[in-house]
C-alpha positions as CSV (number, residue, x, y, z in Angstrom):
1,X,-35.0,-45.4,19.1
2,X,-33.5,-48.5,17.6
3,X,-31.9,-46.5,14.7
4,X,-30.5,-44.0,17.2
5,X,-29.1,-46.8,19.3
6,X,-27.5,-48.4,16.3
7,X,-26.0,-45.1,15.3
8,X,-24.4,-44.7,18.7
9,X,-23.1,-48.3,18.8
10,X,-21.6,-48.2,15.4
11,X,-20.8,-44.5,15.5
12,X,-22.5,-44.1,12.1
13,X,-21.7,-40.8,10.3
14,X,-19.1,-39.9,13.0
15,X,-15.4,-40.4,13.5
16,X,-15.0,-44.0,14.3
17,X,-12.2,-45.2,16.6
18,X,-11.6,-48.1,14.2
19,X,-9.8,-47.3,11.0
20,X,-10.9,-48.3,7.5
21,X,-8.4,-51.2,7.6
22,X,-10.0,-52.6,10.8
23,X,-13.4,-52.9,9.1
24,X,-14.1,-55.4,6.4
25,X,-15.8,-54.3,3.1
26,X,-18.9,-56.2,4.0
27,X,-19.1,-54.4,7.3
28,X,-18.7,-51.0,5.6
29,X,-21.4,-51.8,3.2
30,X,-23.8,-52.9,5.9
31,X,-23.1,-49.8,8.0
32,X,-23.7,-47.5,5.0
33,X,-27.0,-49.3,4.3
34,X,-28.1,-49.0,7.9
35,X,-27.2,-45.2,8.0
36,X,-29.1,-44.6,4.7
37,X,-32.1,-46.4,6.2
38,X,-31.9,-44.2,9.2
39,X,-31.9,-41.1,7.1
40,X,-34.8,-42.3,5.0
41,X,-36.8,-43.1,8.2
42,X,-36.1,-39.7,9.8
43,X,-37.2,-37.9,6.6
44,X,-40.4,-39.9,6.4
45,X,-41.5,-40.1,10.1
46,X,-39.2,-37.8,12.0
47,X,-39.7,-34.2,13.0
48,X,-37.7,-31.1,12.0
49,X,-35.2,-31.6,14.9
50,X,-34.6,-35.2,14.0
51,X,-34.0,-34.4,10.3
52,X,-31.5,-31.6,11.2
53,X,-29.7,-33.9,13.5
54,X,-29.3,-36.4,10.7
55,X,-27.9,-33.8,8.4
56,X,-25.5,-32.5,11.0
57,X,-24.3,-36.0,11.7
58,X,-23.6,-36.5,8.0
59,X,-21.8,-33.2,7.7
60,X,-19.6,-34.0,10.7
61,X,-18.7,-37.3,9.2
62,X,-17.7,-35.6,5.9
63,X,-15.5,-33.1,7.7
64,X,-13.9,-35.7,9.9
65,X,-13.1,-37.9,6.9
66,X,-11.7,-35.0,4.9
67,X,-9.6,-33.7,7.8
68,X,-8.3,-37.2,8.6
69,X,-7.0,-37.4,5.0
70,X,-5.5,-33.8,5.2
71,X,-5.2,-32.4,8.7
72,X,-3.8,-29.1,7.3
73,X,-6.9,-28.3,5.2
74,X,-7.4,-25.1,7.2
75,X,-10.5,-24.0,5.1
76,X,-12.2,-27.2,6.1
77,X,-11.4,-26.6,9.8
78,X,-13.0,-23.1,9.5
79,X,-16.1,-24.6,8.1
80,X,-16.2,-27.4,10.7
81,X,-15.7,-24.9,13.5
82,X,-18.5,-22.7,12.1
83,X,-20.8,-25.7,12.0
84,X,-20.2,-26.4,15.6
85,X,-20.6,-22.8,16.6
86,X,-24.0,-22.5,14.9
87,X,-25.4,-25.9,15.8
88,X,-23.3,-27.6,18.4
89,X,-22.4,-26.7,22.0
90,X,-19.4,-24.9,23.5
91,X,-17.5,-28.2,24.2
92,X,-17.8,-29.4,20.6
93,X,-16.8,-26.0,19.2
94,X,-13.8,-25.8,21.4
95,X,-12.8,-29.3,20.6
96,X,-12.8,-28.5,16.9
97,X,-10.7,-25.4,17.4
98,X,-8.2,-27.3,19.6
99,X,-7.9,-30.0,17.1
100,X,-7.5,-27.5,14.3
101,X,-4.7,-25.4,15.9
102,X,-2.8,-28.6,16.9
103,X,-1.9,-29.0,13.2
104,X,1.0,-26.7,12.8
105,X,2.2,-25.7,9.3
106,X,4.8,-28.0,7.8
107,X,7.6,-25.4,7.6
108,X,8.7,-22.1,9.2
109,X,7.8,-20.1,6.2
110,X,5.4,-17.2,6.7
111,X,3.3,-18.0,3.7
112,X,2.4,-21.4,5.2
113,X,1.3,-19.7,8.4
114,X,-0.9,-16.9,7.0
115,X,-4.0,-19.1,6.8
116,X,-3.3,-21.1,10.0
117,X,-3.0,-18.0,12.2
118,X,-6.6,-17.1,11.5
119,X,-7.7,-20.3,13.3
120,X,-6.3,-18.8,16.5
121,X,-8.0,-15.4,15.8
122,X,-11.4,-17.0,15.1
123,X,-10.9,-19.2,18.3
124,X,-10.2,-16.1,20.4
125,X,-13.1,-14.2,18.9
126,X,-15.4,-17.1,19.6
127,X,-14.4,-17.1,23.2
128,X,-14.8,-13.3,23.6
129,X,-17.9,-12.6,21.5
130,X,-19.9,-15.8,21.8
131,X,-18.8,-17.3,25.1
132,X,-18.1,-13.9,26.8
133,X,-15.0,-15.5,28.3
134,X,-12.3,-12.7,28.0
135,X,-9.9,-14.6,30.2
136,X,-9.9,-17.7,28.0
137,X,-9.7,-15.5,24.9
138,X,-6.5,-13.9,26.3
139,X,-5.1,-17.3,26.9
140,X,-5.8,-18.2,23.3
141,X,-3.8,-15.2,22.1
142,X,-1.0,-15.9,24.5
143,X,-0.7,-19.5,23.4
144,X,-0.7,-18.4,19.7
145,X,2.1,-15.9,20.4
146,X,4.1,-18.5,22.1
147,X,4.2,-20.9,19.1
148,X,5.0,-18.3,16.4
149,X,8.7,-18.4,15.5
150,X,9.3,-14.7,16.0
151,X,13.0,-14.9,15.0
152,X,12.0,-15.9,11.5
153,X,8.8,-13.9,11.2
154,X,5.9,-12.5,13.2
155,X,2.3,-11.3,12.8
156,X,1.6,-7.8,14.0
157,X,-2.2,-8.4,14.0
158,X,-1.9,-11.1,16.7
159,X,0.0,-8.7,19.0
160,X,-2.4,-5.9,18.3
161,X,-5.6,-8.0,18.8
162,X,-4.2,-9.4,22.1
163,X,-3.3,-5.9,23.4
164,X,-6.7,-4.5,22.4
165,X,-8.3,-7.3,24.3
166,X,-6.3,-6.3,27.4
167,X,-7.6,-2.8,26.9
168,X,-11.2,-4.0,26.8
169,X,-10.5,-5.9,30.0
170,X,-9.3,-2.6,31.4
171,X,-5.8,-3.9,32.0
172,X,-3.6,-1.2,30.5
173,X,-0.5,-2.3,32.2
174,X,-0.7,-5.7,30.6
175,X,-1.5,-4.1,27.2
176,X,1.6,-1.9,27.4
177,X,3.8,-4.8,28.5
178,X,2.6,-6.9,25.6
179,X,3.1,-4.1,23.0
180,X,6.6,-3.4,24.5
181,X,7.4,-7.1,24.1
182,X,6.1,-7.0,20.5
183,X,8.4,-4.1,19.7
184,X,11.4,-5.9,21.1
185,X,10.7,-9.1,19.3
186,X,9.6,-8.0,15.9
187,X,9.5,-4.1,15.8
188,X,6.9,-3.9,13.1
189,X,5.6,-0.5,12.0
190,X,2.0,-1.4,12.7
191,X,2.8,-2.1,16.3
192,X,4.5,1.2,16.8
193,X,1.5,3.0,15.3
194,X,-1.1,1.1,17.4
195,X,0.9,1.6,20.6
196,X,1.2,5.4,19.9
197,X,-2.5,5.6,19.1
198,X,-3.3,3.9,22.4
199,X,-1.1,6.3,24.4
200,X,-2.4,9.3,22.5
201,X,-6.0,8.3,23.2
202,X,-5.1,8.2,26.9
203,X,-3.4,11.7,26.7
204,X,0.0,10.3,27.5
205,X,2.1,12.7,25.4
206,X,5.4,11.9,27.1
207,X,4.9,8.2,26.4
208,X,4.1,9.0,22.8
209,X,7.4,11.0,22.5
210,X,9.3,8.1,23.9
211,X,7.7,5.7,21.4
212,X,8.3,8.0,18.5
213,X,12.0,8.2,19.5
214,X,12.3,4.4,19.4
215,X,10.2,4.3,16.2
216,X,12.5,6.7,14.4
217,X,15.6,5.0,15.7
218,X,14.4,1.8,14.1
219,X,13.2,3.5,10.9
220,X,14.9,6.9,10.4
221,X,13.9,6.9,6.7
222,X,10.2,6.8,7.4
223,X,8.8,10.2,6.5
224,X,5.3,9.4,7.7
225,X,6.7,8.8,11.2
226,X,8.6,12.1,11.2
227,X,5.5,14.0,10.0
228,X,3.2,12.3,12.6
229,X,5.7,13.2,15.4
230,X,5.9,16.8,14.2
231,X,2.0,16.9,14.1
232,X,1.9,15.7,17.6
233,X,4.1,18.5,18.9
234,X,2.2,21.0,16.8
235,X,-1.1,19.8,18.3
236,X,0.1,20.4,21.9
237,X,1.5,23.8,21.0
238,X,5.2,22.9,21.1
239,X,6.2,25.1,18.1
240,X,10.0,24.9,18.7
241,X,9.9,21.1,19.3
242,X,8.0,20.8,16.0
243,X,10.5,22.9,14.1
244,X,13.4,20.9,15.6
245,X,11.8,17.6,14.5
246,X,11.4,18.9,11.0
247,X,15.0,20.1,10.9
248,X,16.2,16.7,12.1
249,X,14.0,14.9,9.6
250,X,15.2,16.8,6.5
251,X,18.8,16.3,7.6
252,X,18.5,12.5,7.2
253,X,20.6,11.0,4.4
254,X,18.0,8.7,3.1
255,X,14.2,9.3,3.2
256,X,11.4,7.4,1.5
257,X,9.2,10.5,0.7
258,X,11.3,13.7,1.3
259,X,8.8,15.8,-0.6
260,X,6.2,15.1,2.0
261,X,8.5,16.3,4.8
262,X,9.5,19.5,3.0
263,X,5.8,20.3,2.2
264,X,4.8,19.7,5.8
265,X,7.6,21.9,7.1
266,X,6.8,24.8,4.8
267,X,3.1,24.5,5.5
268,X,3.9,24.6,9.2
269,X,5.9,27.8,8.9
270,X,3.1,29.4,6.8
271,X,0.5,28.4,9.4
272,X,2.7,30.0,12.0
273,X,2.9,33.2,10.0
274,X,6.6,32.9,9.6
275,X,6.9,34.0,5.9
276,X,10.7,34.5,6.1
277,X,11.3,31.0,7.4
278,X,9.1,29.6,4.7
279,X,11.0,31.6,2.0
280,X,14.3,30.2,3.3
281,X,12.9,26.7,3.2
282,X,12.0,27.2,-0.4
283,X,15.4,28.4,-1.2
284,X,17.1,25.5,0.6
285,X,14.8,23.1,-1.2
286,X,15.6,24.6,-4.6
287,X,19.3,24.1,-3.9
288,X,18.6,20.3,-3.6
289,X,16.1,20.0,-6.5
290,X,14.9,22.2,-9.3
291,X,11.6,20.4,-9.7
292,X,9.0,22.5,-11.5
293,X,6.4,21.9,-8.8
294,X,8.7,23.5,-6.2
295,X,9.1,26.6,-8.4
296,X,5.3,26.8,-8.9
297,X,4.6,26.4,-5.2
298,X,7.3,29.0,-4.4
299,X,5.8,31.5,-6.8
300,X,2.3,31.0,-5.6
301,X,3.5,31.5,-2.0
302,X,5.1,34.8,-2.9
303,X,1.9,35.9,-4.6
304,X,-0.3,35.0,-1.6
305,X,-1.3,37.2,1.3
306,X,1.6,36.1,3.4
307,X,4.2,36.5,0.6
308,X,5.9,39.5,-0.8
309,X,3.3,40.1,-3.5
310,X,2.5,39.6,-7.1
311,X,5.7,41.2,-8.4
312,X,7.8,38.7,-6.3
313,X,5.7,35.8,-7.5
314,X,6.1,36.9,-11.1
315,X,9.9,37.2,-10.6
316,X,10.0,33.6,-9.3
317,X,8.1,32.4,-12.4
318,X,10.5,34.3,-14.7
319,X,13.6,32.8,-12.9
320,X,12.1,29.3,-13.1
321,X,11.3,29.7,-16.8
322,X,14.9,30.7,-17.6
323,X,16.4,27.9,-15.6
324,X,14.1,25.2,-17.2
325,X,15.0,26.7,-20.6
326,X,18.7,26.3,-19.8
327,X,18.1,22.7,-18.6
328,X,16.2,21.8,-21.8
329,X,13.0,20.6,-20.2
330,X,10.2,21.5,-22.5
331,X,7.4,19.6,-20.8
332,X,8.3,21.2,-17.4
333,X,8.3,24.6,-19.1
334,X,4.8,24.0,-20.3
335,X,3.6,23.1,-16.8
336,X,5.2,26.2,-15.5
337,X,3.7,28.5,-18.1
338,X,0.2,27.0,-17.5
339,X,0.6,27.7,-13.8
340,X,1.9,31.2,-14.5
341,X,-1.0,32.0,-16.8
342,X,-3.5,30.9,-14.1
343,X,-1.5,33.0,-11.6
344,X,-1.7,36.1,-13.8
345,X,-5.4,35.6,-14.5
346,X,-6.2,35.6,-10.8
347,X,-3.8,38.3,-9.6
348,X,-2.5,40.2,-12.7
349,X,-4.1,42.2,-15.5
350,X,-4.7,41.7,-19.2
351,X,-1.2,42.9,-20.1
352,X,0.5,40.4,-17.9
353,X,-1.7,37.6,-19.1
354,X,-0.9,38.5,-22.7
355,X,2.8,38.5,-21.9
356,X,2.6,35.0,-20.5
357,X,0.4,33.7,-23.4
358,X,3.1,35.1,-25.8
359,X,5.5,32.7,-24.2
360,X,3.2,29.6,-24.7
361,X,4.7,27.0,-27.1
362,X,3.3,25.6,-30.3
363,X,2.9,21.8,-30.4
364,X,4.7,20.2,-33.3
365,X,4.6,16.6,-34.6
366,X,8.1,15.2,-35.4
367,X,9.7,11.9,-36.3
368,X,12.6,10.2,-34.7
369,X,14.4,6.9,-35.1
370,X,13.7,4.3,-32.4
371,X,16.6,2.2,-31.2
372,X,16.9,-0.8,-28.9
373,X,19.3,-1.3,-26.0
374,X,22.2,-2.3,-28.3
375,X,21.7,0.8,-30.5
376,X,20.1,-1.0,-33.4
377,X,17.6,1.0,-35.4
378,X,14.0,-0.2,-35.0
379,X,12.2,2.3,-37.3
380,X,10.8,5.7,-37.3
381,X,8.2,6.9,-34.7
382,X,6.1,10.1,-34.4
383,X,6.2,12.2,-31.3
384,X,5.1,15.7,-30.2
385,X,7.6,18.4,-29.4
386,X,7.2,22.0,-28.3
387,X,8.3,25.1,-30.2
388,X,8.7,28.1,-27.8
389,X,8.8,31.6,-29.1
390,X,11.8,32.3,-26.8
391,X,13.8,29.8,-28.9
392,X,13.1,31.5,-32.2
393,X,16.8,32.5,-32.7
394,X,18.1,28.9,-32.4
395,X,15.2,27.6,-34.4
396,X,15.7,30.1,-37.2
397,X,19.4,29.0,-37.5
398,X,18.4,25.4,-37.6
399,X,15.8,26.1,-40.2
400,X,18.3,28.0,-42.4
401,X,20.7,25.0,-42.3
402,X,17.9,22.7,-43.3
403,X,16.9,24.9,-46.2
404,X,20.5,25.0,-47.4
405,X,20.8,21.2,-47.2
406,X,17.5,20.8,-49.1
407,X,18.8,23.2,-51.9
408,X,22.1,21.3,-52.1
409,X,20.2,18.0,-52.4
410,X,18.0,19.4,-55.1
411,X,21.0,20.8,-57.0
412,X,22.7,17.4,-56.8
413,X,19.5,15.7,-58.2
414,X,19.4,18.2,-61.1
415,X,23.1,17.6,-61.9
416,X,22.6,13.9,-62.0
417,X,19.6,14.3,-64.3
418,X,21.7,16.5,-66.7
419,X,24.5,13.9,-66.8
420,X,22.0,11.1,-67.6
421,X,20.5,13.1,-70.4
422,X,23.9,13.8,-71.9
423,X,24.8,10.1,-71.8
424,X,21.6,9.1,-73.6
425,X,22.2,11.7,-76.4
426,X,25.7,10.3,-77.0
427,X,24.3,6.8,-77.2
428,X,21.8,7.9,-79.8
429,X,24.6,9.3,-82.0
């Protein structure tokens, strides 16, 4: 009892009102000795509860000292708050959180706020999950939102967590209002996605359409947004709306992943059984890009059940092979021939397979001079090239030229040798 009374009087192990400058060195030494005596007494004669109380008092003292020296040590605030949540009461835990969030980051740079913002999130989660006080948790989120400098940066997770809390409180109007405010202030993609998912889960298709319209006005280059919007219309059976969305999407000047949109549009037409529309899309796409994967997909489509048949598919492969040959793209030709061979093995006969295999190239190791950006030579390097049977005519001409050059070089060497022999004979004479 005497030790506990002394601890309360001198606030041993706690955060004292007096600073270190107000207490003499002699006083500090005596207080430390008294506290150590108290710990030793509790360990020897106290019960489990008394020993735990001593340890907690010491930990609180350490956290208070550390945080007094550096109030923006947010990791220490997390640990201190967790200590109070596990072993303290609601008042002490809330007090730690309030003290922690009062220490704003030093600048309005987002990197300085990333760790700090989680103090508010943990505070709100403590109020909701531990204290079951949803009203107070909402107030924590609102206070956090009010102090973030949204003109410089924002955090989508704060808006989303606060809106989901309103949903759990069954206050949809407040959730919609908050998410609408979030779109107006920061307009982050995550907020659009969460808002659309919320309305979609409620079956509010018209609201989803309105949100997608605003979403795509803000980010017309976002192919994922276009695809999701088209998928929404497809899911509710609005075929013409879906087709119109895809048409509007592929007409955009700048897209981040156009191949995804074209693939989605073509797959949509195939699913709808519109083979002619899919064929026109392939032709339009090939006008924009002659990528080998487009050719392969087009040929496989024609060879499928919905396409025109194996002959049409084979014709596409032949056309693609000729074009890639003209473009001088050996690696793409190899990919095309591999796909063509698989196509013939599954849909053709032994004759057609043999015809494709006859077109397969031979892999040849060659050497070339490496150069740097300025054009200076760096030395020879080996690389692999492809020799196609279709290119035999050009290759034969090149080979003939090389043979002639080799013979000329050999003749020159022989002439030089004869001259040197003649000179040596004359010297002997």
